[in-house]
N, C-alpha and C positions, 0 to 999 in steps of 0.2 A: 104078610103088610111089612116084617119089623124086619125084612129083609128087600124090599122095597126101597122103606125109609132109610137105610140105609145107604141104599146106591142114589136115592134124590141129593140126601145131605152130601155125602165123595163130593157128587157131580155139584153140586152147588160152591163147594170147597175150594174147588179145582179151577173155579174161574178167574182169581186171581194169579194163579201162578203158570196155565196153562196156554198157548197161543188160541185165540177166538177157533180160526179151519181147523186143529186138530181136536179141539172139543165139541163144535158146533153136533158134527156128524155123530157125535156117541149119546150125544142130551135127545136128538132128534128119532133115532134107533130105540132108545129108551122111554120118551116117552110112547113110541107106538108099540112098545110091548107092554108101556102097565097100560092104555086102553085095552091089548089087545085080552087083558084080564080079566076087565070088567065085563067082558062076555063069557065067560066061565063059571063056572056054576057057584058064587060067591052070595054074601049073606048083604041086608040091602047096607048094613053098618062099613062093611068090607068093599060095596062098590061107591059107597061114597064116599070111602079112604084111598081108593085108589083113583077115583075123581078129583080129589085133591091132589092129591100128588103128581096126579098129570096137569096141575091147575101151575104145580109149584116148575114141572118142568116145564110149562107154556112161554114163563116169563122170563127163564132161564135162556130159554130157545132163543126169544125175542131179543134179549139182552145182547148174546150170541151175533145175532143178523146185525143189528146195528154196527157193530164192531168189526162186519165185515162188510157192509155196506147193502146188505139187501133189508132196504127202508120198508118195501109191498110186502117182505113174506114177515118181517119183523113185527109189523103193526097186524098186519094176521094173527098171529100170536099170542099179541099181546090184549088183541080183543077177547078171544081166548080163555087167555085168563085172566082176565074183568069179568067174565060171563061165568067162568067157574064158581070165580069166586063168591057170587053175588048168587048162583045156583045151590052151593056147597055152606054157603054162610059163613064167609068168611072174610070177615071185612079187611084185615091184613093184604091178605093177597090183591082183592081190589084196593086196597090204596098202594101198593106196588107200582099197578098195572097202569093206575093216573100217576102214580111217579115219576114211569119210565116217561109218560106223556110231558112233562117239564125235563126233564133230562135232555130229551132229543130236540126241544124249543131252544135249550141254553145252546147244542151242539149247532141247532142253524141260529144263531143269534136273535130268535122273534124273543127279547126277555122279557115283555110284559106278556106274555100267551104263558113262561115259563111260571112268572111270578103267581097266574090263576092260578094256571093246571095244581099247583103244587098248594096252595089255602085249598085246594077242589081235596084232595086228596086227604090232606088234616081233618077235611071235615068227615072225611068214610074210615078215619081208623084212630085210636085214643092215646092218649100220653100211656107211658109202660112200654110201645113197642119199637122195636129198632125201626119201623117203614116212618114213623112221626119224627123220627131225627131228624133223616135223609131229608124228606117232604121237606122242615124246614130251613135243612142245610142249603139245598135248591131253591128254596124263597130268596134267602137271606145270597146266594149266589147270580137272583136275577136282581133285584134289589141293587149287588153293588155295582152291577157292569147296566142300571140304568143310573148310575150317580146318586142314590138315592143312601146317606148312611147312616138315617135315624132308619127307614126303616130296614136297610141292612144289619142293623146293632140289633135291633128289635127281633128281629128271627134268629140271630146267633144265639142273642138271651133266652130264649123260648128253647129251640136246641138243649144250649147249655142245661136248661129243667129236665127235657124230656131224657135227656140224657141219664140223668139221677136218678131215674124213676125204671131204668134199666133194668132187668134182675144181670145179674155177673153171668156169663158166656166161658166153656170152654173152647170155644170155636168163633174168633171175633174173623175170619179169613172167609166164613160163608159168607157167600155176595147178599144175604139176608140179614146177615147180623150187623147191627153197627159196630165197628169196633169205636171202642172211646178211643182212644189216639187220635183219633180220626178227625176230630172238632175240632183243634188248635192247627193241626194243618187246614183244615177246607176255610179256615176263619183268617189265616196269614194270607191264602189267596185270596179272601171277600178284601183285606185290606189294602193288600198292595195292587187290584182295580182303583180299590178307592183311590189312591193314591193318598193315605192313614202308611206314612212309609213309617215314621217310630214303632207304632205296634207293628207293622206289617215286620219290619227288622226280626223285631222282639219273639215274632209268634216264629219267624222263620231258623233262627240261631236254636231256639227251644225245640222244631221240628229234628234240624240236623241233628242233635243231641243224641233224644230218645230215640230217632231212627234208626242212626249210624248204631247204638248198642243189641235193637230187636234184631237190624240185616235187614230193615227194608229203605235198600236202596233205590228204589223210584222215590219213595217223597222226601232223599234227600237230593234227588237231582232237581227234583220241583222246588223245593227248598233253596236253593240255588239260582236258579230261575225267578224268584222272586226275589231274590237280596240283587239279582242283576238288574231286573227290569228296575227297583226302587235308588240303585246307583245312577240308571239312565235320567231316570226323575230327578236326579242331583246333580246331572250335568257331569259324570266322572266315568266319560267312556271307557279309559282303560282299566277302571276297576271291571265294569259292566262284562270286560269281552273277556275277563280273565274268569269271575266268575259261570260265564255262558261257559267259555272252557270247562269247565268243573264239573259242570251240568254232563257234561258232554263226553264228558271222563269217567264220571263215577260209578256208573252200569251201562252196560247195554239198553240205550231208551228204548221205552214201549211206544206204541203207539201214543197215548196218554202225553208220556213227556213232548215225546215231539210237536203237538198240538202246542204244550205251552212255549215250547222254545220258537216255535212259530212266532207269538207276542216280541220274543224278544228279538230273531232275527230284524221282523220288520221295525222294532223301533232303535236298534243300531243304524239298519239302515237309514232312516229319517236324519241321520246325522250326517249323513253322507256317503260315498261309495272313494273315497280318493285316500279313507285312514288306512293306512294298513292291517291292523289289529282287528279292525272292521271286515276287511277282507278276508284274510285269515278264517276268523270264525265265519262266516258265512259260509267260505268254500267246506269249511270240514264238514262242517252242518249239511249241507246240501248232499255230500260223501256219503256220510254218517247215513242220510236219510234212505238213499238211495240205494245201497247196501241194505236198510230197514226192510226198504219195501219188496227186494227180491226174498226174502226167508218170508213174509204171511201174506194172506190175502186178506187185503183189507184196500177192495177195488174204489168206492169212493173216498179213501181220504187217501190213497196212492195219485188220485186224478188229481187231489185238489194240492196236493203238496207237488205232483209234477208243475202243473199251472203255475203255483209258486215259483219251479226256480223259474219257468220261461221269463215270466213276467220281472221276475229279481236279481237275473242274471245282472252281475256287476261290468260295468265297464267305465273308462275314464270319463274326468269332464271334458278334456279337451275332445272326445267321442259323439259325444253328448252333441245331436243338432241342438245347433242358437235355436230358443226360446223356446225350447223343451220342458215342458216341467214334468222333472222325476213322480214318477207313477208312484204315492206312499199308500197305496188302497191292497195292502199287502193278508188284511187279516182270510182266514178260512172258519169253515165251520170244522170245528174238529173234534174228537172225543175229547169232551175234559170227563177228570175224575168224578168217582162220584162217589 
């Protein structure tokens, strides 16, 4: 069991640093191997522990399958993880399985369902677990997208209290261990969505300082996206474009960052397509998107982005047919940072 636990831990820690298409088959193979071990001679305790290991691998596999666009398989494995959590009397595994419902609902822009799923998951676990903190974060995200500042702030305050009860961890990169430095990052995005620009700006600058020092370039890039969206709110398009360019330049954008860049690109395009800086940002963004999609297997995500490309192609005002309204419905269901 010690060997199995070490491998499960290592696979969970590689989620954030390994392409989903590369990690997925390894997790699937090892999950099958663990289930085969249960059929060998083992004690009742060992069989229970092996089943629990298979449960954690199932929920990790479900997350990876969402990332690559295989929703049907992801839901099958999510349900398997929930059932294993129930059979092994492990409420945190059950809570993570419900948290995934909230995550997917956020991806699909079903924000009311996301908030309800997040609250349902909180009923399954307790303060002092990473699942509780993550569920509260998902609830805050949902309320932010629904435009409820008071509910979002209440969820963030409860997340901060729950985070204070977490025991210290030496492996914050583990996918099912909440990294304490993530909370201010998530809060900044919530405040950006809520157009609480002063607080969002302060959070973004703090995230940039912390994350630069820790080498977390994805967070730096998304903090720049938040600052760019704040600049759009204030009507400062040149600054928004400059910050967006920094987000594109900071590191090779992952799928999560590309999803946030969709928001920024759409917000900029609403200001017209005759501004050279906006055109330049859009063209560079689409070029990076196309390059990125050739390197990873993300069918659903890729399809959505390519649809955006077709709908958001910049045309000059004189080429647009008279009376045609510019299409501003550029949002897509994209992977959100968990």
